[in-house]
N, C-alpha and C positions, 0 to 999 in steps of 0.2 A: 668648697672654702677651706682652707687650711686653718688648725685651731690653735692658739697660741695661750700660753700662760704668761702673766705679769708678777715677777716680784720687786716688790720694793724693801731696801733695807733701812732701817730707822737704827742707826748705831751708836745709840747711845745709852748708858745704863747708870743706876744708881750707884753702884760698884760693881767689879769685874768679879766674877765667879772665879774661884783659882784653878777650874779646870776648863775652862772655856778657852778655845783657841779661835772664836770668831773675831772679826774685828768689830771692835767697840771702844766708846769712850766713857769714861765716868766722869760726864760733865750735866749739872744741873743749869742752863741759862736758856730763857725762853727766846731771847734776840736771835741765839744762836739757831735754835729749833727754827725758827720762823725763816731765818736765812737757807737753812738746810731745803725746807718745804719748796721754797722758792727755786732753788737749785736742781730739785728734781724735777720740779714741773717744768723747768727749762731743758732738762734732760730728756723728757715726753717727747717735747717739741722736736729737740734736734732728730733724735731718733725715731718717730713715728712712721716715715716715708720706709725705712728698713724693713717695717713689719706691715704696711700698706697691704688691704684687702683680706687680712686675717680676722677670723672671730675670736675674742677674748672669751677664753670659757672658766679661766679663775682670774682672779687677783690675791697676792697674799703680801700682807703687810708683816716681816719677819722682823730679828734684832740678833742682840740688841735688846731693847724694850720698849717695842710701840707704846705702850700704853704711857709712857715717862711722858709722853705727848699731852698737850691738852686738845681736848675732844676737838675744838675749832679748829685745829691743825689737822688731824687726821681727816675731818671731813672736807677739808680744802684740797687736801693731797689726793683723796678720792675723787673728787670732782675733774680735777684738774687732768685725771688719767683719764677718767672715762672720756672728757672732752676730746683728747688727742686720741683715744682709741673707741670710735663710736661703737664699733659692731662687737657689742657685748650679748651673749648668748642670755635668752630671757631668765636661764637657770644655772647662770654663772655662779660658780664658787668665789664668795668674797671672805675672805679669813684674816681677822686678826690676832696677832698674839699677845698675849697679857703675862704681867707677873704680880702674883699675889699680893704684893708687898705695894706695888703703884697703881692696882685698881680700884676706884673704889667701886661699892655696892651700886651706886645709881648709874655710873659708867656704861654697863651694858646695855641699859636702857637706850642712853644715848648711842650708843655703838649702832643697835639694831635701827635706829631711825635714820642713822647718816649713810646707811647701806649697805654693810656687812651683815652676814649670815650665816657665819660660824666663826665660833673662837675656839682658838688653841692656847692652853694653860698651862705656862711652866710649872707644875708642881715639884717634880722631881721623886717626891717623897711626903707623906702624911704622918712621919717620924722626925720628930724636933730634932733627935740626936744625928738623924743622916743628913739634916739639913744645914745642921751646924759643922758637919765633916765638909759638906759640899761649899760650905761657904754663901749658902744662899741668904737673902736680906728677909723671908717671910718665913710665917712660923705653920703650923700644920693647920691651927685655926683659922689663918689667914686663906689658907688654900681652901679648906670646908666652906667657910665664907663665901669665898670667888664660885665656886663649883657650884653651890647650891644656888647663888643668883644668877650665873650663867644660864643653868636649865629652866631658868624661869621664862627667858628671853630668846633662847636660841634651840633649835631641833637638833643643831648639830654641833655638839661641844666636843674637843680631844683635849686629852690630858696627857702631860709626859711623865712618865716614872725612869729612873736611872737605877740600875739594878748592879751587883757586884762591887760595892762600896766596901771600904774596912767593916768587917765584923757583920758583915751581912748573913742573914738566916731566909730559910723556908720560911719562918712564923711571919718575919717583917716583909718580906715580899709578897705572900698570901694575904697579909692584912692590908696592905695598901690595894691591890687588886681588887679585894673584896668592898672594899670602900669605893674605889670608884665606880665599880658596877652598882653599888645602893643609892650613890648619888646619882646614876642615870646618864653617865658618859657615854658617848656612841661611837667613840673611835678613841684608842690609847697608843701612844708610840712609847715601846717600851724599849731604851736604850742601856747597853753593857757598859760603864763607864771604862772610858779609854782615855790616855794621856798623852800629850804631845809633849816632847821634849819641852818646849817653849814656857810651857804652863806654872805655875807656881806648886801644885798639888804634884807634877811630877818629880819635880827639885827633892820635895819633903819625901815622895816615897822611895826615890833612887837614894836619899841619904839615909834610909834605915828608918825614918819616924813612925811609918806605919805598913803593914802587909796588904796584900790585896788576894783575893782569893785563887787558888789554884784552876789552872784548866777543867779539868774534870769537874769540880763544884761547878764551875759557870757554865758548863754545856749540861750538867743535871739540872740548875735552874732554869736555864734556859727554855729545856722542853716542860718545865713544872707551869713556867709562866703560859707557855700555848695550851699545853693540856687543861688549866683551871680556865683560861677564858673563852676556849673554844666550847669547854663544857657550859659557860654561860650564853652562849650564842652569838661570841664575836668569832669571824673569820679572820684567819691568819693569812692575810693577802698580800704579805710583804715582808721579808725579813725582822723586823723590827716592829711591824704593824699591826694593830688588828681593828676590826670596825664591822659595827652592826650592818646586816645587810644595808645597801643603798648609802651607805656611809663612807666609803672608801674616799679617800683624798687625793679627789679630782686633779689640785695643782701639782701632787707630788708623783701623782701616777704619770704626769705627761715627763718627768726627767727618768723615770725608768723605762718606758718605750721611747725614745728620745724623740719626743715632740718638740718643737720651739718654743723658747721662753725666752724674755726679755727682762733683765735684770737692771734695775734703776735704784741710783744710791749707790754711796761709796762701798767700795770692793763688791758689787753686786755682780754676778755671772750671767751672761747670755749665751744663746746655742739658737744658729741658724742653719736648720736642717739642708736647706738649698745648696748653701757655700760650704756644710760639714765645717763651721766656722765656729770657734768656742771663744769667748773675751770676758776678760775681768776689769772692772772699773779701776780707777788710782785706790787706794787705801789710806792715802791722806788727804784729809779734808783741804787743806789748803789747795794742793794739785787739783782735785773734784772741782773744786767751786772754780776756779783759773780755767780750767778747760771749757765747763757748761757757759760761763760767765762771755767767752769768747767763740761761743756758739760751734766749739769741735767736741767730737766724739771722747769722754773721758776715760778713753782706754789705757791700763797700765800694761796688758797685754793682750793680744790678737793671735790667733793660730788657727790654721786650715789644718785637719785631722788627715795623717794619711789613711790609704785603705787598711793596714792591719789596724792602726789604732782604733779608726770607727768599728770594725769587725769584733774586736778584742773588747771596746764598749758596750757595743748590742748584746754579745753573748752575757756579761758580766751584769750588766743592770737587767736584762730580760729574766735572766735566774735567780735573781732577787725575788720575782713575784711568784704568784701562784698560776699565772698563766703561761710563765714562761717562754718558749721561743720554739718556733716552727722544727718539725722533726728535719724537713729536706734542708732546712737551713742551715740548722747545727751539724747534718751530713756534711754538707758542702766546706762547712768551716773546719769543722775538727776530723772529718772523715769517719764513713761507716762503721768501721770496725771499733774505732774508739767508744763512739755513742753506744753500739751493742755491748762492749766490755762496761762501760759504766752503769748502763742498765742492768746487765747480768748480776754487776757486783752490790746492788741495791743503791746505789748514791746518784742514779738518776732512774725517772719514772715516766713512762709514755701515759699520757692524757689524751685521749683522741690524736688527733695527730701533729702534738706539741709534745715536748718534751718539756719536765719539770725536774728540779731538784727533789728529790724524797721527802717528804715531810719529815720524817725521821731523822735527815741528816743533814738538815738547812745551816747548823751550826758548823757542819764542815766545808759549807758553800766556797769558802776560798780556795782549801786544795782543789774541791772539784773543777774550779774555774782555771787553775794552773794546770789541772791535767788537761784538759779540753786546748786550751790556748800556748 
């Protein structure tokens, strides 16, 4: 039986962060939330045949801000998904993303009772100055309170860190990491601040309002983060992700190994490995509601990857992880001599019968992929 991951996009926020390019809407309207939950449930009913017979090993509520929803709506949404996809692995990972500004301390107990067994907290920083720069609506105290309460109810708590911001420093990064470790989180996603052209913070940066750190400084911080967390017992299992043993993100791992996944909701992506097909749902609420109400697939885009695209994706995604790709397959794709050359130069490394990016060269992954493909 094939494994399936299900992602549910909750596209609502209190306000949009100026660095965020995800599809989200700054709307507070419980009637609209109810309508949205009904639409996602209808999409689940429409699309269940596409993935019939697969075993669900993870469900992930992301956003946006899932914790903006009243708890009863989250519970209703999770119930309708499990009814439409009843083959749920008994150890499946069921995650909810929360924002420290929109989650009350008592909500963690409610989430646990509803069926969630993992929480991902969008902390980003434990420094109020950094949070203000990023346009976050929570404070460091809000974040610490959320972390403290989350670990009481969940054995698997993940937190996000954004680094490489204006005026960043070794001290700020290590201070945040130390506090995360102290609080007892089991998983950390550490993201370098990247600004897409359409986001407000990019326009301020390109306009000269602030400067971002130089490349060599960013590389130093990347390995500072890795060395520190590994010294505390975390495994650097993917370019931006660290976890205690047994606490890897089951859901995100599926993306990196190209397992099938179903995305429900506005702008959600899906991947059907059997057809090598990737699709994206409508990015507008009106179009999404209209399609599912008519019993149609709410696709804005659907494409079948050609062989070259699939190969590139396989190499790129596999080499993001510490398990890498089989040497036989990589040699077939890139050529034995090219693989040997990159191993000799120290960019790649053999691990058994697999090839990984050398742990000391992960920051150069993009250049390594280009050399291979």
